[in-house]
C-alpha positions in Angstrom: -23.9 -17.4 -83.8 -21.9 -14.7 -86.1 -24.4 -14.2 -88.8 -25.8 -10.8 -89.3 -29.6 -10.8 -89.5 -29.8 -7.7 -91.6 -33.3 -8.0 -92.8 -35.0 -9.6 -89.6 -36.0 -5.7 -88.3 -39.1 -5.4 -90.6 -40.9 -6.6 -93.8 -40.6 -4.0 -96.4 -43.1 -4.2 -99.4 -42.5 -1.7 -102.3 -43.5 -3.7 -105.3 -41.3 -4.9 -108.2 -40.1 -2.7 -111.2 -42.8 -0.1 -110.8 -42.3 3.8 -111.3 -45.2 4.6 -109.3 -44.5 3.8 -105.9 -45.8 6.3 -103.4 -46.2 4.3 -100.2 -44.1 2.5 -97.6 -45.9 -0.5 -96.5 -46.0 -3.0 -93.8 -44.1 -0.3 -91.2 -47.4 0.5 -89.0 -49.1 1.4 -92.3 -47.4 4.7 -92.5 -47.1 6.5 -96.0 -44.2 8.8 -97.0 -46.1 11.8 -95.9 -45.8 10.5 -92.4 -42.8 8.5 -92.7 -39.8 8.8 -91.6 -40.2 10.2 -88.4 -37.4 8.6 -86.4 -33.7 7.5 -86.8 -35.0 3.5 -86.7 -37.6 4.2 -89.5 -34.8 5.0 -91.6 -33.0 1.7 -90.5 -35.8 -0.2 -90.8 -36.7 0.8 -94.9 -32.8 0.9 -95.6 -32.8 -3.2 -94.6 -35.5 -3.5 -97.3 -32.9 -2.0 -99.9 -30.1 -4.4 -98.6 -32.4 -7.4 -98.8 -32.4 -7.3 -102.4 -29.1 -8.8 -102.1 -30.4 -11.9 -100.7 -33.5 -11.8 -103.0 -31.8 -12.9 -106.2 -30.2 -15.9 -104.8 -34.0 -17.3 -104.3 -33.2 -17.8 -108.3 -29.4 -17.2 -108.7 -28.9 -19.0 -111.7 -30.6 -15.8 -113.3 -28.3 -13.4 -111.7 -25.6 -11.4 -113.3 -22.9 -12.8 -111.0 -23.8 -16.6 -111.9 -23.9 -15.5 -115.6 -20.6 -13.6 -115.3 -18.8 -16.7 -113.8 -20.2 -19.3 -116.5 -19.6 -16.5 -119.4 -15.9 -15.9 -118.6 -13.1 -17.9 -119.9 -12.4 -19.5 -116.7 -15.5 -21.4 -116.4 -18.0 -23.6 -118.5 -21.5 -24.0 -117.9 -22.1 -27.4 -116.6 -25.1 -28.8 -115.0 -27.3 -31.6 -116.2 -28.7 -32.1 -119.9 -31.9 -30.6 -118.7 -30.0 -27.5 -117.4 -29.9 -25.7 -120.2 -29.7 -22.3 -119.1 -26.2 -23.1 -117.3 -24.7 -24.0 -120.6 -26.6 -21.2 -122.3 -25.3 -18.8 -120.3 -21.6 -20.1 -120.8 -22.2 -20.1 -124.6 -23.8 -16.7 -124.7 -27.1 -18.0 -126.0 -30.7 -18.1 -125.1 -32.9 -20.7 -123.4 -36.3 -19.7 -123.6 -38.0 -16.3 -123.8 -37.5 -14.9 -120.2 -34.6 -17.1 -119.2 -33.1 -14.0 -116.9 -36.5 -12.3 -116.4 -36.5 -12.7 -112.5 -33.2 -10.8 -112.0 -34.5 -8.1 -114.1 -37.4 -7.8 -111.8 -35.6 -8.5 -108.7 -33.0 -6.0 -109.2 -35.6 -3.2 -110.2 -37.6 -4.0 -107.3 -34.4 -3.1 -105.1 -33.7 0.1 -107.3 -37.5 1.1 -106.5 -36.9 0.5 -102.8 -33.7 2.7 -103.0 -35.5 5.8 -104.7 -38.1 5.8 -102.3 -36.1 6.0 -99.2 -33.9 8.8 -101.0 -37.2 10.3 -101.9 -38.6 10.7 -98.2 -35.2 11.4 -96.9 -34.7 14.8 -98.9 -37.4 16.3 -96.9 -37.3 14.2 -93.4 -37.6 16.4 -90.5 -36.7 15.6 -86.9 -33.7 13.0 -88.1 -30.1 13.2 -86.9 -28.1 14.9 -89.9 -25.4 12.4 -89.8 -27.9 9.5 -89.9 -29.9 10.9 -92.7 -26.5 11.4 -94.9 -25.6 7.9 -94.0 -28.9 6.4 -95.2 -29.0 8.5 -98.4 -25.3 7.3 -99.1 -26.1 3.8 -98.4 -29.1 3.8 -100.6 -27.1 5.9 -103.5 -24.5 3.1 -103.4 -27.0 0.0 -103.6 -28.9 1.6 -106.4 -25.9 2.0 -108.3 -24.6 -1.5 -107.4 -28.1 -2.6 -108.8 -27.8 -0.7 -112.0 -23.9 -1.7 -112.4 -25.4 -5.4 -112.5 -28.4 -4.5 -114.7 -26.0 -2.5 -117.3 -23.4 -5.2 -116.9 -25.9 -7.9 -118.1 -28.2 -6.0 -120.4 -26.5 -3.0 -121.7 -28.7 0.1 -121.8 -31.5 -0.5 -119.4 -34.2 2.3 -118.3 -33.0 4.9 -115.8 -35.3 5.4 -112.7 -34.3 7.7 -110.1 -37.6 8.6 -108.6 -40.6 6.7 -107.6 -43.0 9.2 -109.3 -40.9 9.0 -112.7 -43.3 8.5 -115.9 -40.3 7.9 -118.3 -39.3 4.0 -118.0 -37.9 3.6 -121.3 -34.3 3.3 -122.2 -32.4 6.6 -122.7 -28.6 7.4 -123.0 -26.3 4.6 -121.8 -23.7 7.2 -121.1 -26.4 9.1 -118.7 -27.2 5.9 -117.1 -23.5 5.3 -116.8 -23.1 8.7 -115.3 -25.8 8.3 -112.7 -23.8 5.2 -111.5 -20.8 7.0 -110.9 -22.3 9.9 -109.5 -24.0 7.9 -107.2 -20.9 6.0 -106.1 -19.0 9.4 -106.0 -21.9 10.9 -103.8 -21.5 7.9 -101.4 -17.8 8.1 -101.0 -18.0 11.8 -100.3 -21.1 11.6 -97.7 -20.2 8.6 -95.3 -17.7 9.1 -92.6 -14.2 8.0 -92.6 -14.4 4.9 -90.6 -14.5 1.1 -91.3 -17.5 -1.0 -90.7 -17.4 -4.5 -89.7 -21.4 -5.0 -89.3 -22.5 -5.8 -92.8 -23.3 -2.5 -93.9 -21.3 -0.1 -96.5 -18.9 2.1 -95.5 -16.9 4.9 -97.4 -14.3 2.8 -98.5 -16.2 0.3 -99.9 -17.9 3.1 -102.1 -14.4 4.2 -103.0 -13.8 0.4 -104.2 -16.7 -0.4 -106.0 -16.1 3.3 -107.8 -13.1 1.9 -109.1 -14.5 -1.2 -110.2 -17.3 0.2 -111.9 -15.2 3.2 -113.4 -12.9 0.8 -114.8 -15.4 -1.3 -116.7 -17.4 1.5 -118.0 -14.3 3.5 -119.1 -12.8 0.7 -120.9 -16.1 -1.1 -122.4 -17.0 2.3 -124.0 -13.9 3.8 -124.6 -14.5 3.5 -128.4 -18.2 4.4 -128.1 -21.4 2.9 -127.7 -22.4 0.8 -130.8 -21.9 -2.9 -131.3 -18.7 -2.1 -133.6 -17.1 -0.1 -130.8 -18.0 -2.3 -127.9 -16.5 -5.2 -129.7 -13.4 -3.5 -131.4 -10.1 -4.8 -130.1 -8.8 -1.5 -129.6 -8.9 -0.8 -125.8 -8.6 3.1 -125.5 -10.1 3.9 -122.0 -11.9 7.2 -121.2 -10.2 9.4 -118.8 -13.1 11.8 -118.0 -17.0 10.9 -117.6 -19.7 13.6 -117.6 -22.1 13.5 -114.7 -25.7 14.4 -114.7 -25.1 17.2 -111.8 -23.2 19.0 -114.7 -19.6 17.8 -113.1 -17.1 15.4 -114.6 -15.2 12.7 -112.7 -11.8 12.2 -114.0 -9.3 9.1 -113.8 -7.7 11.1 -111.5 -10.1 11.6 -109.3 -10.6 7.6 -109.2 -7.1 7.5 -108.3 -7.6 9.8 -105.2 -10.5 7.7 -104.1 -8.5 4.5 -104.6 -5.6 5.6 -102.8 -7.7 7.0 -99.7 -9.1 3.4 -99.4 -5.5 1.7 -99.5 -3.8 4.0 -97.3 -6.6 4.8 -94.6 -9.4 2.2 -94.6 -7.8 0.0 -92.3 -8.7 -3.1 -94.5 -5.8 -5.6 -95.2 -4.7 -8.9 -97.2 -5.3 -11.7 -95.0 -1.9 -12.9 -94.6 -2.4 -16.6 -96.1 -4.7 -16.7 -99.0 -6.1 -19.7 -98.2 -7.6 -18.8 -94.9 -9.7 -16.5 -97.0 -12.0 -19.7 -98.1 -14.3 -21.9 -96.1 -12.7 -25.3 -96.6 -9.9 -23.9 -93.9 -13.1 -23.7 -91.6 -11.7 -25.6 -87.6 -14.8 -28.5 -88.6 -13.3 -29.6 -91.6 -9.6 -28.5 -91.9 -8.1 -31.3 -89.8 -9.4 -33.9 -91.8 -8.8 -32.3 -95.3 -6.0 -34.4 -96.6 -4.4 -31.4 -98.4 -4.0 -29.4 -96.0 -4.5 -31.0 -92.6 -1.6 -30.1 -90.1 -0.6 -27.1 -91.3 -1.8 -24.9 -89.2 -4.5 -23.1 -91.5 -7.5 -21.4 -89.8 -10.5 -19.9 -91.6 -10.7 -15.9 -91.0 -14.4 -16.4 -89.8 -13.8 -19.1 -87.4 -14.8 -18.1 -83.7 -16.8 -15.5 -85.0 -13.6 -13.7 -86.6 -14.2 -10.5 -89.0 -12.4 -11.3 -92.6 -10.3 -8.1 -92.9 -10.1 -8.3 -96.6 -13.8 -8.7 -96.9 -15.2 -5.4 -98.2 -18.4 -6.1 -99.1 -20.5 -9.3 -99.0 -23.7 -11.0 -98.9 -24.7 -12.2 -95.4 -27.1 -15.7 -95.1 -28.8 -17.2 -92.2 -30.2 -20.2 -90.9 -34.0 -19.0 -91.6 -33.8 -20.1 -95.1 -36.6 -22.4 -95.8 -39.1 -23.6 -98.7 -42.1 -21.7 -96.3 -39.6 -18.0 -96.1 -37.4 -17.8 -99.0 -34.5 -19.8 -99.9 -32.4 -16.7 -100.7 -31.7 -16.8 -97.0 -29.4 -19.6 -98.2 -26.1 -18.9 -100.3 -27.7 -20.2 -103.7 -24.1 -19.6 -105.6 -22.3 -22.3 -103.3 -25.4 -24.8 -103.8 -25.3 -24.4 -107.8 -21.4 -24.4 -107.7 -21.1 -27.5 -105.6 -20.1 -30.8 -107.0 -22.6 -32.5 -109.1 -24.4 -35.1 -107.0 -24.8 -38.9 -107.5 -22.2 -40.0 -105.2 -21.5 -40.2 -101.6 -20.2 -37.2 -100.1 -17.2 -38.8 -98.7 -15.9 -39.4 -102.2 -15.8 -35.5 -102.8 -14.9 -34.6 -99.1 -14.3 -31.8 -97.9 -16.5 -30.3 -101.1 -20.3 -30.4 -101.0 -22.8 -31.4 -103.3 -24.8 -29.1 -105.5 -25.8 -28.8 -109.3 -22.3 -28.7 -111.1 -22.6 -25.4 -112.1 -19.3 -23.4 -113.4 -16.7 -26.4 -113.7 -13.3 -24.9 -114.1 -12.2 -24.4 -117.7 -9.3 -26.6 -118.5 -7.5 -23.4 -120.3 -7.2 -21.4 -117.2 -5.3 -24.2 -115.4 -3.2 -24.7 -118.4 -2.6 -20.9 -118.8 -1.8 -20.6 -114.9 0.5 -23.4 -114.8 2.5 -22.0 -118.0 2.5 -18.6 -116.5 3.1 -19.0 -112.6 4.1 -22.6 -111.8 4.9 -22.1 -108.6 1.7 -19.9 -107.2 0.5 -21.3 -104.3 -3.0 -19.8 -105.3 -3.9 -22.4 -108.2 -4.2 -25.2 -105.7 -5.9 -22.8 -103.0 -8.4 -21.9 -105.7 -9.0 -24.8 -107.8 -9.6 -28.7 -106.7 -8.2 -31.2 -109.3 -10.5 -34.4 -108.9 -8.0 -36.5 -109.6 -6.0 -35.9 -106.7 -6.8 -38.0 -103.9 -5.7 -35.3 -101.5 -8.3 -33.2 -102.9 -11.3 -35.5 -103.0 -10.6 -39.0 -102.2 -12.8 -41.0 -104.5 -14.4 -38.6 -106.9 -16.6 -40.6 -109.7 -16.8 -39.5 -113.2 -20.2 -38.3 -114.2 -22.0 -38.2 -110.9 -25.6 -37.8 -111.7 -24.8 -39.7 -115.1 -26.4 -36.6 -117.2 -23.4 -34.1 -116.2 -22.8 -31.6 -119.4 -19.2 -29.9 -119.5 -17.7 -31.7 -116.6 -14.1 -31.0 -116.3 -11.1 -32.4 -114.2 -11.4 -29.2 -112.0 -13.4 -27.4 -109.4 -13.5 -24.0 -108.1 -12.9 -23.8 -104.0 -13.8 -20.5 -103.3 -17.4 -20.5 -102.9 -18.1 -24.0 -103.1 -20.2 -25.7 -100.3 -18.1 -27.6 -97.6 -19.0 -30.3 -95.6 -17.6 -32.0 -92.4 -17.4 -34.9 -90.5 -20.4 -35.3 -88.2 -19.2 -34.6 -84.5 -22.8 -35.9 -82.9 -24.4 -32.7 -83.5 -26.9 -34.0 -86.2 -28.5 -36.9 -84.9 -30.4 -39.9 -87.1 -34.1 -39.4 -87.9 -36.6 -42.0 -87.0 -34.4 -44.4 -85.6 -31.8 -44.4 -88.3 -28.0 -43.8 -87.8 -26.7 -40.4 -87.8 -25.0 -39.7 -90.7 -21.2 -39.5 -90.9 -20.8 -36.4 -92.8 -23.0 -33.2 -92.8 -23.5 -31.6 -96.2 -22.6 -28.3 -94.7 -20.1 -27.5 -92.3 -22.3 -24.6 -90.8 -24.7 -27.6 -89.3 -22.0 -28.1 -86.8 -20.2 -24.8 -86.7 -23.5 -23.3 -85.8 -25.6 -26.0 -84.2 -28.6 -24.0 -82.5 -31.7 -22.7 -84.1 -32.1 -23.9 -87.3 -35.1 -23.6 -89.4 -35.8 -27.4 -89.3 -36.1 -27.6 -92.8 -32.6 -26.0 -93.4 -30.7 -28.4 -91.2 -28.1 -30.5 -92.5 -30.0 -30.0 -96.0 -27.6 -29.6 -98.8 -29.7 -27.1 -100.5 -30.4 -24.9 -97.3 -27.6 -25.2 -94.9 -25.1 -23.3 -97.1 -24.7 -19.9 -95.2 -21.0 -18.7 -95.3 -20.6 -15.0 -96.6 -20.4 -14.4 -100.5 -17.7 -12.2 -100.5 -18.2 -9.4 -103.7 -15.2 -7.1 -102.9 -11.9 -7.7 -101.3 -9.1 -5.7 -100.5 -6.6 -7.3 -102.9 -8.9 -6.3 -105.5 -8.5 -2.6 -104.6 -4.8 -3.1 -104.5 -4.9 -4.4 -108.3 -6.9 -1.5 -109.1 -4.3 1.2 -107.9 -2.0 -0.5 -109.8 -4.1 -0.4 -113.0 -5.2 3.2 -112.7 -1.5 4.4 -111.8 0.5 2.0 -113.5 2.6 1.1 -111.3 3.8 -2.3 -109.6 3.0 -1.5 -105.7 -0.3 -3.2 -105.5 0.6 -5.8 -107.7 3.5 -6.7 -105.6 1.6 -6.8 -102.4 -0.7 -9.2 -103.7 2.2 -11.2 -105.2 4.3 -11.2 -101.7 1.2 -12.9 -100.1 0.9 -15.6 -102.4 5.0 -16.3 -102.0 5.6 -14.9 -105.4 8.8 -12.8 -106.4 7.9 -9.1 -107.2 7.8 -7.5 -110.6 10.2 -4.8 -111.9 8.1 -3.1 -114.3 4.2 -2.5 -114.9 2.3 -3.9 -118.0 -1.1 -4.1 -118.5 -0.5 -7.6 -119.6 1.1 -8.5 -116.0 -1.9 -6.5 -114.5 -4.1 -8.9 -116.3 -2.7 -12.0 -115.3 -2.6 -10.9 -111.7 -6.3 -10.2 -111.6 -7.0 -13.6 -113.3 -5.1 -15.5 -111.1 -6.0 -13.5 -107.8 -9.6 -13.2 -108.6 -10.2 -16.2 -110.1 -13.7 -17.5 -110.4 -15.2 -14.7 -108.3 -17.6 -13.4 -111.2 -15.1 -10.5 -112.0 -13.2 -12.0 -115.1 -16.1 -11.4 -117.5 -16.2 -7.7 -117.1 -12.4 -7.7 -117.0 -12.2 -9.1 -120.4 -14.8 -6.9 -122.0 -13.4 -4.1 -120.7 -9.8 -4.8 -121.9 -11.6 -5.9 -125.3 -9.9 -9.5 -125.2 -13.2 -11.4 -124.8 -13.7 -12.9 -128.4 -9.7 -14.3 -128.4 -10.0 -15.2 -124.6 -13.2 -16.9 -124.9 -12.5 -19.1 -128.1 -9.5 -20.7 -126.1 -12.3 -22.6 -124.3 -12.9 -24.4 -127.6 -11.7 -28.0 -128.0 -10.6 -28.3 -124.3 -11.1 -31.5 -122.8 -14.3 -32.4 -120.9 -17.0 -35.1 -120.1 -20.1 -35.4 -121.6 -22.5 -38.1 -119.1 -19.1 -39.2 -117.7 -17.5 -39.9 -121.4 -14.4 -38.0 -122.7 -15.4 -35.3 -125.2 -14.4 -31.9 -126.4 -16.0 -28.4 -125.6 -17.4 -28.0 -129.1 -18.6 -24.6 -130.6 -22.1 -23.9 -130.7 -24.1 -21.3 -132.7 -21.2 -20.4 -134.4 -18.7 -20.4 -131.1 -17.7 -18.2 -128.3 -16.3 -15.5 -130.4 -18.9 -15.4 -133.0 -21.4 -15.2 -130.2 -19.4 -12.6 -128.5 -19.1 -10.4 -131.4 -22.8 -10.5 -132.3 -24.0 -9.5 -128.5 -20.7 -7.8 -126.9 -21.6 -10.3 -124.1 -25.0 -8.3 -123.3 -27.7 -10.8 -122.4 -30.9 -11.3 -124.3 -33.5 -8.6 -122.7 -36.1 -10.7 -121.5 -39.4 -11.1 -123.9 -41.4 -9.7 -120.9 -39.5 -6.5 -120.8 -39.9 -6.2 -124.8 -43.6 -6.9 -124.5 -43.9 -3.8 -121.9 -42.5 -1.4 -124.2 -39.6 0.0 -122.2 -36.7 -1.8 -123.6 -35.5 -2.7 -127.0 -34.0 -6.5 -128.0 -30.2 -6.3 -128.1 -28.0 -7.1 -130.5 -27.3 -10.6 -131.9 -30.8 -12.0 -130.0 -33.2 -11.5 -132.8 -33.2 -14.8 -134.7 -32.9 -18.7 -134.3 -29.0 -18.0 -134.3 -29.0 -17.2 -130.9 -31.1 -19.9 -129.4 -29.4 -23.0 -127.5 -30.8 -26.3 -128.3 -28.8 -28.4 -126.1 -25.4 -30.0 -126.2 
């Protein structure tokens, strides 16, 4: 099958959020004084650094990506009456003392692995220079990405850049972000000018991530670093950032990297936007009423490589309760249609926990601004449309909270009719549908606990950076319409003549809807409080009955202005003395008690 097993080569145990790691274990029991000796040794440890991408999928509800989707103005919390964590993340409230601690611990484990590899590579001998440089660059990229997520989630977090570093407390947030940007710049400079399609980081992915990190930091912190500056409604992005090495990164530097990515990377837009998403896979599309017979074909069909995917988390068939469920796409599971009804009713969209129902204000804004935009239907399923879902039952499991009329299609689990691949068990009739199309797309060698299991069979890629975003970053940085119009042309929309920030903001919202990007966008543009407040009063359903999305704990704007959107620091980390609690989380006004 086409899935890339990045992490099967070796098991690497480097501990959790520790700063005193001095051994690389489980690789022939070699210490860092003996390791690495070969190019293969570097690859083995680097696989462990990449593996952290999957680690957080064992508990995706704790992750920044998950929280970013739910906290934005485009998706609600959802879930059941007992899924208070989902609703709390939407409402920028807290549910229990350590709501997201697992993510904090997991990401620092990835950073520790990156630091260990970087430390040993500095003095490694007998390693080909190009292999060493690639290893350093990839480790720096991943360290920067992990810090990007932690810093976006919690604000100022401890900066650890060495496995033997003693100081682990919070420092200057400007130094933290300088390190993130410097790591990404270094990765851009050290990686060769070649496009990769094997799941590994290339130069152009580093350039794209540099653009994303630059736009967030320079916008979010453009007015200063205190709460008043972060929640100000004035947008004054920085144009230069000091780096730890004594140099500086400028806006013009970043434009150069983004231009290089656009002009030389070889990444391209998929001609039909719909073919980006798994619902157009060959095992499903001909039975999907909304799009059957239109010649659509998923770009990953027949081992295809997505030419627009620049950075994606890969999954595989080894997900099981005995190994790790992080090998399965946990985001797909959580964002699936909340269960309690036959999968035939929601075909082609599979079952899950009902997190992140699409907020009606997104659909209303989109229809008003771009009524002819094909991306709306391609991105969002209206449960009242029988061509989208044949017989959706309101309420599903009867405890559904913040249910709306809309689900996002992009990251959804996708089911398929059983083509005879999946047999009945214990003499039972074979199922008419499989929960996840992957079961019939890739029929061989499943871990038996994962075969046709709606919790473990989702293994389609989770794309984190698309080339379309790079085009939009280019327009934003250069303040021109070239990138915007390329993206609009793919959607069948007329070009715009003049650049404006408002046009750019809309284009990013429509193109990247429900991909976890909107949250940092509204924060860095300093429009978050106003945007979030539009969710209040929207029509929803509570336990299957009509309701409205009512304010909690003072309302969305109040909670944003109290916190700048940063999550509560886990109490475990506070107790360790490494961090102080963030603004807005020090009293009962932040605690979510239920809908």
